[in-house]
VEXKOL-565989 format. One record per residue: residue number from 0; chain; x, y, z of N, C-alpha, C, O in turn. Coordinates in nm, 2 decimals, padded with zeros to 4 digits, always signed. Each point is the difference from the previous one (the first is absolute). Last residue first. Example, Ala and Ser with C-alpha at 12.3 -4.5 7.8 and 13.67 -1.06 7.14 Angstrom:
BEGIN
SITE   k c    n.x    n.y    n.z   ca.x   ca.y   ca.z    c.x    c.y    c.z    o.x    o.y    o.z
SITE   1 A +01.28 -00.22 +00.71 +00.09 +00.11 +00.00 -00.08 +00.11 +00.08 +00.05 +00.11 +00.01
SITE   0 A -00.02 -00.68 -00.02 -00.09 +00.12 +00.00 +00.09 +00.12 +00.00 +00.10 +00.00 +00.07
% end
This chain:
BEGIN
SITE   k c    n.x    n.y    n.z   ca.x   ca.y   ca.z    c.x    c.y    c.z    o.x    o.y    o.z
SITE  82 A +04.86 +14.75 +03.82 +00.01 +00.15 +00.01 -00.01 +00.05 +00.10 +00.02 +00.12 +00.01
SITE  81 A -00.01 -00.59 -00.03 +00.07 +00.04 -00.15 +00.01 +00.14 +00.00 +00.10 +00.05 -00.05
SITE  80 A -00.33 -00.24 +00.41 +00.14 -00.03 +00.04 +00.08 +00.04 -00.15 +00.12 +00.02 +00.01
SITE  79 A -00.59 -00.01 -00.01 +00.06 +00.13 +00.09 +00.13 -00.01 +00.05 +00.06 +00.09 +00.05
SITE  78 A -00.29 -00.40 -00.35 +00.03 +00.15 -00.08 +00.03 +00.10 +00.09 +00.04 +00.11 -00.04
SITE  77 A -00.14 -00.54 +00.21 +00.08 -00.01 -00.06 +00.05 +00.13 -00.07 +00.12 +00.03 +00.00
SITE  76 A -00.50 -00.06 +00.26 +00.13 -00.01 +00.07 +00.11 -00.02 -00.08 +00.10 +00.05 +00.04
SITE  75 A -00.51 -00.05 -00.25 +00.03 +00.13 +00.05 +00.12 -00.02 +00.08 +00.09 +00.08 -00.03
SITE  74 A -00.32 -00.43 -00.24 +00.13 +00.07 -00.03 +00.05 +00.12 +00.07 +00.10 +00.06 -00.03
SITE  73 A -00.51 -00.33 +00.16 +00.12 -00.09 -00.01 +00.15 +00.08 -00.06 +00.11 -00.01 +00.05
SITE  72 A -00.56 +00.23 -00.08 +00.03 -00.02 +00.15 +00.14 -00.10 +00.03 +00.08 +00.03 +00.09
SITE  71 A -00.23 +00.04 -00.51 +00.03 +00.14 +00.06 +00.04 -00.01 +00.13 +00.10 +00.05 +00.06
SITE  70 A -00.30 -00.44 -00.27 +00.14 +00.04 -00.06 +00.06 +00.12 +00.05 +00.12 +00.00 +00.01
SITE  69 A -00.55 -00.08 +00.11 +00.09 -00.13 +00.07 +00.12 +00.05 -00.07 +00.08 +00.05 +00.08
SITE  68 A -00.41 +00.22 -00.30 +00.02 +00.03 +00.15 +00.09 -00.10 +00.08 +00.07 +00.05 +00.09
SITE  67 A -00.18 -00.18 -00.54 +00.09 +00.14 +00.00 +00.03 +00.04 +00.14 +00.11 +00.02 +00.04
SITE  66 A -00.40 -00.38 -00.10 +00.14 -00.04 -00.01 +00.08 +00.11 -00.01 +00.11 -00.01 +00.05
SITE  65 A -00.58 +00.09 -00.03 +00.05 -00.06 +00.12 +00.14 -00.03 +00.00 +00.07 +00.03 +00.10
SITE  64 A -00.27 +00.13 -00.49 +00.00 +00.12 +00.12 +00.06 -00.06 +00.11 +00.10 +00.05 +00.06
SITE  63 A -00.21 -00.37 -00.39 +00.13 +00.08 -00.05 +00.01 +00.11 +00.12 +00.10 +00.00 +00.07
SITE  62 A -00.48 -00.25 -00.02 +00.13 -00.08 +00.02 +00.12 +00.06 +00.00 +00.10 +00.00 +00.08
SITE  61 A -00.49 +00.22 -00.20 +00.01 -00.02 +00.13 +00.13 -00.05 +00.05 +00.08 +00.05 +00.08
SITE  60 A -00.22 -00.05 -00.54 +00.05 +00.14 +00.06 +00.02 +00.00 +00.13 +00.10 +00.07 +00.04
SITE  59 A -00.29 -00.46 -00.23 +00.16 +00.02 -00.04 +00.05 +00.12 +00.03 +00.12 +00.01 +00.01
SITE  58 A -00.59 -00.05 +00.05 +00.07 -00.12 +00.09 +00.16 +00.02 -00.01 +00.08 +00.01 +00.09
SITE  57 A -00.37 +00.21 -00.40 +00.00 +00.06 +00.13 +00.08 -00.06 +00.10 +00.08 +00.06 +00.08
SITE  56 A -00.12 -00.25 -00.50 +00.09 +00.10 -00.02 +00.00 +00.07 +00.16 +00.10 +00.03 +00.06
SITE  55 A -00.44 -00.36 -00.13 +00.16 -00.09 +00.02 +00.11 +00.16 +00.00 +00.08 +00.02 +00.09
SITE  54 A -00.56 +00.05 -00.16 +00.05 -00.05 +00.13 +00.14 -00.03 +00.03 +00.08 +00.04 +00.09
SITE  53 A -00.24 +00.04 -00.53 +00.03 +00.12 +00.09 +00.04 -00.03 +00.15 +00.09 +00.05 +00.06
SITE  52 A -00.20 -00.40 -00.35 +00.14 +00.05 -00.04 +00.00 +00.14 +00.08 +00.11 +00.03 +00.06
SITE  51 A -00.51 -00.23 -00.04 +00.09 -00.06 +00.07 +00.15 +00.03 -00.01 +00.08 -00.01 +00.09
SITE  50 A -00.42 +00.19 -00.35 -00.02 +00.05 +00.17 +00.11 -00.07 +00.07 +00.08 +00.06 +00.08
SITE  49 A -00.12 -00.15 -00.52 +00.05 +00.15 +00.02 +00.01 +00.00 +00.13 +00.10 +00.04 +00.06
SITE  48 A -00.30 -00.42 -00.21 +00.13 -00.01 -00.01 +00.06 +00.15 +00.05 +00.10 +00.00 +00.08
SITE  47 A -00.54 -00.06 -00.11 +00.02 -00.06 +00.14 +00.17 +00.01 -00.03 +00.07 +00.05 +00.09
SITE  46 A -00.27 +00.13 -00.48 -00.04 +00.08 +00.11 +00.06 -00.05 +00.15 +00.05 +00.07 +00.08
SITE  45 A -00.06 -00.34 -00.47 +00.11 +00.11 +00.00 +00.00 +00.10 +00.12 +00.09 +00.05 +00.06
SITE  44 A -00.43 -00.42 -00.12 +00.14 -00.02 +00.06 +00.06 +00.10 -00.03 +00.05 +00.04 +00.11
SITE  43 A -00.42 +00.04 -00.26 -00.01 +00.00 +00.17 +00.12 -00.06 +00.04 +00.05 +00.03 +00.11
SITE  42 A -00.11 -00.01 -00.55 +00.01 +00.14 +00.05 +00.01 +00.00 +00.14 +00.07 +00.08 +00.07
SITE  41 A -00.13 -00.49 -00.32 +00.13 +00.07 -00.02 +00.01 +00.12 +00.08 +00.09 +00.02 +00.07
SITE  40 A -00.51 -00.19 -00.08 +00.08 -00.08 +00.08 +00.14 +00.06 +00.03 +00.05 +00.03 +00.11
SITE  39 A -00.33 +00.17 -00.45 -00.05 +00.00 +00.14 +00.09 -00.04 +00.12 +00.04 +00.06 +00.10
SITE  38 A -00.05 -00.22 -00.58 +00.09 +00.13 +00.04 -00.03 +00.04 +00.15 +00.09 -00.01 +00.08
SITE  37 A -00.11 -00.49 -00.13 -00.08 +00.11 -00.08 +00.09 +00.13 +00.03 +00.09 +00.01 +00.08
SITE  36 A +00.05 -00.55 -00.06 -00.01 +00.14 +00.07 -00.06 +00.08 -00.11 +00.02 -00.01 -00.12
SITE  35 A -00.08 -00.53 +00.10 +00.06 +00.11 -00.08 -00.03 +00.14 +00.12 -00.11 +00.01 +00.06
SITE  34 A -00.01 -00.50 +00.02 +00.13 +00.02 -00.02 +00.07 +00.14 -00.05 +00.11 +00.03 +00.01
SITE  33 A -00.59 -00.17 +00.01 +00.06 -00.02 +00.14 +00.14 +00.06 +00.00 +00.04 +00.09 +00.07
SITE  32 A -00.25 -00.16 -00.50 -00.05 +00.15 +00.07 +00.07 -00.01 +00.13 +00.07 +00.10 +00.03
SITE  31 A -00.01 -00.51 -00.29 +00.07 +00.13 -00.03 -00.02 +00.14 +00.07 +00.09 +00.09 +00.03
SITE  30 A -00.36 -00.46 +00.04 +00.16 -00.02 +00.06 +00.09 +00.07 -00.04 +00.10 +00.03 +00.06
SITE  29 A -00.58 +00.01 -00.23 +00.05 -00.02 +00.15 +00.13 +00.01 +00.07 +00.04 +00.07 +00.10
SITE  28 A -00.13 -00.19 -00.56 -00.02 +00.16 +00.02 +00.01 +00.01 +00.14 +00.09 +00.07 +00.05
SITE  27 A -00.06 -00.51 -00.18 +00.10 +00.06 -00.05 -00.01 +00.17 +00.04 +00.10 +00.06 +00.05
SITE  26 A -00.50 -00.32 +00.03 +00.12 -00.05 +00.10 +00.13 +00.06 -00.03 +00.06 +00.04 +00.10
SITE  25 A -00.42 +00.01 -00.39 -00.04 +00.08 +00.09 +00.15 -00.04 +00.13 +00.07 +00.08 +00.06
SITE  24 A -00.10 -00.30 -00.47 +00.05 +00.15 -00.01 -00.03 +00.06 +00.12 +00.08 +00.09 +00.03
SITE  23 A -00.21 -00.55 -00.02 +00.16 +00.04 -00.01 +00.05 +00.16 -00.01 +00.09 +00.05 +00.06
SITE  22 A -00.55 -00.17 -00.08 +00.05 -00.03 +00.14 +00.16 +00.03 -00.01 +00.07 +00.08 +00.06
SITE  21 A -00.31 -00.10 -00.45 -00.03 +00.14 +00.09 +00.06 -00.01 +00.11 +00.05 +00.09 +00.05
SITE  20 A +00.00 -00.45 -00.33 +00.08 +00.11 -00.03 -00.03 +00.11 +00.05 +00.09 +00.09 +00.00
SITE  19 A -00.33 -00.48 +00.10 +00.12 +00.00 +00.04 +00.09 +00.09 -00.03 +00.09 +00.02 +00.07
SITE  18 A -00.54 +00.00 -00.23 +00.01 +00.03 +00.15 +00.14 -00.01 +00.05 +00.05 +00.09 +00.07
SITE  17 A -00.14 -00.20 -00.51 -00.01 +00.14 +00.01 +00.01 +00.01 +00.13 +00.08 +00.09 +00.03
SITE  16 A +00.18 -00.52 -00.15 -00.15 +00.04 +00.00 +00.01 +00.16 +00.01 +00.11 +00.05 +00.04
SITE  15 A +00.31 -00.36 -00.23 -00.07 +00.07 +00.12 -00.12 +00.04 -00.03 -00.02 +00.05 -00.11
SITE  14 A +00.30 -00.33 -00.20 -00.08 -00.03 +00.07 -00.09 +00.08 +00.11 -00.10 -00.04 +00.05
SITE  13 A +00.46 +00.14 -00.39 +00.04 -00.12 +00.09 -00.11 -00.05 +00.08 +00.03 -00.07 +00.09
SITE  12 A -00.11 +00.44 -00.36 +00.04 -00.12 -00.09 +00.04 -00.12 +00.08 -00.03 -00.12 -00.03
SITE  11 A -00.04 +00.53 +00.28 -00.14 -00.08 -00.06 +00.03 -00.09 -00.09 -00.08 -00.10 +00.01
SITE  10 A +00.46 +00.33 +00.14 -00.06 -00.09 +00.06 -00.11 -00.07 +00.01 -00.02 -00.11 +00.04
SITE   9 A +00.21 +00.41 -00.38 +00.09 -00.14 +00.03 -00.09 -00.06 +00.13 -00.06 -00.11 -00.02
SITE   8 A -00.13 +00.50 -00.08 -00.01 -00.06 -00.09 +00.07 -00.14 +00.01 -00.06 -00.11 -00.02
SITE   7 A +00.16 +00.44 +00.31 -00.13 -00.05 +00.03 -00.04 -00.12 -00.10 -00.04 -00.11 +00.04
SITE   6 A +00.43 +00.37 -00.11 -00.01 -00.10 +00.14 -00.11 -00.07 +00.01 -00.01 -00.12 +00.00
SITE   5 A +00.02 +00.47 -00.30 +00.06 -00.13 -00.06 +00.00 -00.08 +00.10 -00.05 -00.11 -00.02
SITE   4 A -00.13 +00.51 +00.16 -00.06 -00.04 -00.08 +00.05 -00.16 -00.07 -00.07 -00.11 -00.01
SITE   3 A +00.33 +00.41 +00.25 -00.10 -00.09 +00.08 -00.07 -00.06 -00.05 -00.01 -00.12 +00.03
SITE   2 A +00.31 +00.39 -00.26 +00.05 -00.13 +00.05 -00.11 -00.08 +00.08 -00.01 -00.12 +00.00
SITE   1 A -00.08 +00.53 -00.17 +00.00 -00.09 -00.09 +00.03 -00.11 +00.04 -00.07 -00.10 -00.03
SITE   0 A +00.12 +00.48 +00.30 -00.14 -00.08 +00.01 -00.03 -00.11 -00.12 -00.09 -00.09 +00.01
% end
């Protein structure tokens, strides 16, 4: 907060009016707020990511099961010949 006062004093000394300082401060504040994620934003993203990861795990397990079945079908004749 002390730095804010020093900046305001320096700008005032450079010729900024009170209204200009107010407008500048509001503009900076708005631009910071727009770009900052809140704890709620982060929590929502975390939930979305967990959901997507779970979906991917299910898909990977399905693919793995299919691959194991295909491999079993392809290897069955070879195993019959060997044993």
